[in-house]
C-alpha positions in Angstrom: 26.0 -60.2 -32.3 23.6 -62.4 -34.3 19.8 -61.7 -34.5 19.0 -64.5 -32.3 21.2 -63.3 -29.4 20.1 -59.9 -29.9 16.3 -61.0 -29.5 17.4 -63.0 -26.5 18.8 -60.1 -24.8 15.9 -57.7 -25.5 13.7 -60.4 -24.0 15.7 -60.6 -20.8 15.7 -56.7 -20.6 11.8 -56.6 -21.1 11.3 -59.4 -18.7 13.6 -57.7 -16.0 12.1 -54.3 -16.7 8.4 -55.7 -16.3 9.5 -57.6 -13.1 10.8 -54.3 -11.5 7.5 -52.6 -12.7 5.3 -55.0 -11.1 7.4 -55.0 -7.8 7.1 -51.1 -7.9 3.4 -51.2 -8.3 2.6 -54.2 -5.9 5.6 -54.6 -3.5 5.9 -57.2 -0.9 6.7 -56.5 2.7 10.5 -56.7 3.3 12.3 -58.6 6.0 15.5 -56.6 5.7 15.7 -52.8 6.0 16.3 -50.7 2.8 19.7 -49.7 1.6 20.4 -46.0 2.2 23.7 -45.6 0.2 23.1 -42.0 -0.9 21.5 -40.8 2.2 24.2 -42.7 4.3 26.9 -40.5 2.7 25.2 -37.2 2.9 24.2 -37.7 6.8 27.1 -37.9 9.0 25.3 -38.4 12.4 24.1 -41.5 13.6 20.5 -42.3 12.6 18.0 -45.1 12.6 16.2 -46.8 9.9 13.1 -45.1 11.0 14.5 -41.9 10.8 16.0 -42.5 7.3 12.6 -43.8 6.1 11.1 -40.5 7.5 13.5 -38.5 5.6 12.8 -40.3 2.4 9.0 -39.5 2.9 10.0 -35.9 3.5 12.3 -35.5 0.6 9.8 -37.2 -1.8 6.9 -34.8 -0.6 9.1 -31.8 -1.0 10.2 -32.9 -4.7 6.7 -33.7 -5.4 5.4 -30.2 -4.5 8.3 -28.5 -6.5 7.6 -30.7 -9.7 3.9 -30.1 -9.3 4.4 -26.4 -9.2 6.5 -26.3 -12.3 4.1 -28.5 -14.2 1.2 -26.4 -13.1 2.7 -23.1 -13.8 4.4 -24.1 -17.1 2.4 -26.8 -18.7 -1.4 -26.1 -19.4 -2.3 -29.8 -19.7 -3.3 -31.2 -16.3 -2.4 -34.8 -17.5 1.3 -34.3 -16.8 0.4 -33.2 -13.3 -2.0 -36.3 -12.8 0.6 -38.7 -14.1 3.3 -37.2 -11.7 0.8 -37.7 -8.9 0.0 -41.3 -9.6 3.8 -42.3 -9.7 4.2 -40.3 -6.5 1.3 -42.1 -4.6 2.6 -45.5 -6.0 6.1 -44.6 -4.5 4.4 -43.5 -1.1 2.7 -47.0 -1.1 5.7 -48.9 -1.9 7.6 -47.4 0.9 4.8 -48.0 3.5 4.1 -51.4 2.2 7.7 -52.6 1.9 9.1 -51.2 5.1 6.0 -51.1 7.6 8.0 -53.2 10.2 10.7 -50.7 10.3 8.7 -47.6 11.4 8.5 -47.3 15.1 4.9 -46.3 14.7 3.6 -47.0 11.3 -0.2 -45.6 11.2 0.3 -42.0 12.1 3.0 -41.5 9.3 0.9 -43.2 6.9 -2.3 -41.2 7.6 -0.1 -38.0 7.7 1.7 -38.3 4.6 -1.3 -39.7 2.5 -3.4 -36.8 3.7 -1.1 -34.0 3.1 -0.2 -35.4 -0.3 -3.8 -35.5 -1.1 -4.3 -32.0 0.1 -1.3 -30.9 -2.1 -2.7 -32.6 -5.1 -6.2 -31.0 -4.7 -4.6 -27.6 -4.0 -2.5 -27.6 -7.3 -5.3 -29.3 -9.3 -7.7 -26.6 -8.2 -5.2 -23.8 -8.9 -4.6 -25.4 -12.4 -8.4 -25.1 -13.2 -8.5 -21.5 -12.0 -5.7 -20.8 -14.3 -7.4 -22.5 -17.3 -10.6 -20.7 -16.9 -8.8 -17.4 -16.1 -11.2 -16.5 -13.3 -11.2 -13.2 -11.4 -8.4 -12.8 -8.7 -11.0 -12.8 -6.0 -11.7 -16.5 -6.8 -7.9 -17.2 -6.4 -7.7 -15.4 -3.2 -10.8 -17.3 -1.9 -9.4 -20.6 -3.1 -6.1 -20.0 -1.2 -8.1 -19.3 2.0 -10.1 -22.5 1.4 -6.9 -24.4 1.2 -5.4 -22.9 4.3 -8.6 -23.6 6.2 -8.3 -27.3 5.0 -4.6 -27.5 6.2 -5.6 -26.1 9.6 -8.6 -28.6 9.9 -6.4 -31.5 9.0 -3.7 -30.4 11.6 -6.3 -30.1 14.4 -7.7 -33.7 13.3 -4.3 -35.3 13.3 -3.3 -33.8 16.6 -6.7 -34.6 18.3 -6.5 -38.4 17.0 -2.6 -39.0 17.1 -1.2 -36.2 19.2 0.6 -36.4 22.4 2.7 -34.3 24.8 5.4 -36.9 25.4 7.9 -39.2 23.6 10.5 -41.8 24.2 14.3 -41.5 24.4 17.6 -43.3 25.2 19.9 -41.9 27.9 23.2 -41.4 26.0 25.3 -39.4 28.6 25.0 -38.5 32.4 26.5 -35.5 34.2 26.1 -34.1 37.7 22.6 -32.8 37.4 21.6 -33.3 33.7 21.4 -36.2 31.3 21.6 -36.2 27.5 18.9 -38.1 25.8 18.5 -39.2 22.2 15.1 -39.1 20.6 13.9 -40.4 17.3 11.5 -38.5 14.9 8.2 -38.6 16.5 5.3 -37.2 14.5 2.8 -37.7 17.2 4.8 -35.4 19.6 6.0 -33.2 16.9 9.6 -33.8 17.8 12.4 -33.8 15.5 15.3 -36.4 15.9 18.4 -35.2 18.0 20.0 -35.1 21.3 18.7 -33.0 24.3 19.8 -32.2 27.8 17.1 -32.5 30.6 17.3 -32.6 34.3 18.6 -35.8 35.9 16.1 -38.1 37.8 16.5 -41.1 39.9 17.3 -44.6 38.4 18.8 -43.2 35.1 21.6 -45.1 33.5 23.2 -45.1 30.1 21.1 -46.9 27.6 17.8 -47.0 29.6 14.7 -45.9 27.7 12.9 -43.0 29.3 9.5 -41.3 28.7 9.8 -37.6 28.4 7.5 -34.7 28.5 7.6 -32.4 25.5 6.7 -28.7 25.1 5.4 -27.2 22.0 7.4 -24.0 20.9 6.4 -21.7 18.1 8.1 -22.4 14.7 10.4 -25.0 16.5 8.0 -27.8 17.1 8.3 -29.6 20.3 11.3 -30.1 22.6 11.8 -32.7 25.4 11.8 -30.7 28.7 11.5 -33.4 31.4 11.9 -37.3 32.2 8.6 -38.5 33.5 9.3 -42.3 33.6 12.3 -44.6 33.4 12.1 -48.0 32.1 14.3 -50.3 34.1 14.8 -53.2 31.8 18.0 -53.5 29.8 18.3 -51.7 26.4 21.1 -50.9 23.9 23.1 -48.0 24.9 23.0 -46.6 21.2 20.5 -44.2 20.0 20.1 -46.5 17.0 18.0 -48.9 19.3 14.3 -48.4 19.2 13.1 -46.2 22.0 9.4 -47.7 21.8 9.1 -49.3 25.3 6.9 -52.2 25.9 4.9 -50.8 28.6 3.0 -54.2 29.2 5.9 -56.2 29.9 8.6 -53.9 31.3 9.2 -52.6 34.8 9.4 -49.0 35.1 9.8 -46.2 37.6 7.3 -43.3 37.6 8.5 -39.8 38.5 
């Protein structure tokens, strides 16, 4: 390889790398859903784009906490932790900005993950300062109590602003007196994605969207317990369809 060709290839590599960095820092909204090659191989059940995006957010947050813990415990310099946090928040911003249209409800997820990530950053950063100045154990205990109070206050705020005791589902199967509904991950109702059996009501058909009452259960989150409304317009019979009903334009049957 002659020098001219070598410099040309180096220039191409630098240009390509810089383009990727700019796209990562300042992403543009995407018209097509992301490609979940790795997650698609790991998860065998049918899932929606919304659920895969939520899973990416959850995994990113868990990895951030684990790496932050390792850095704070084993590296005394807070700059490494701050650099990790900057990269993590840029990644969060990229997901929300690029794939905003693929979340069933965008705003609650954005508020939740930005907020708990900021709380996590402040908690680790404060612990790092306590460790650096070798303050008394009582300061550490008091700081842990303070962090716990902040988390509880945020949970109360989030539930009061975005929380609800119902969610949407799609009828997947009908038996004599019960029906199986498929629900998406719903952070507002604190419901995890899955299939649930509830009592049968009039007007249910496979593929119809239903509004479901949920009940909070300790250490399990909320679970659907009762259909309270059936939307009578046609919907896809697959749980991969969006369950966010357009209440203004669809006829429905209240129960």
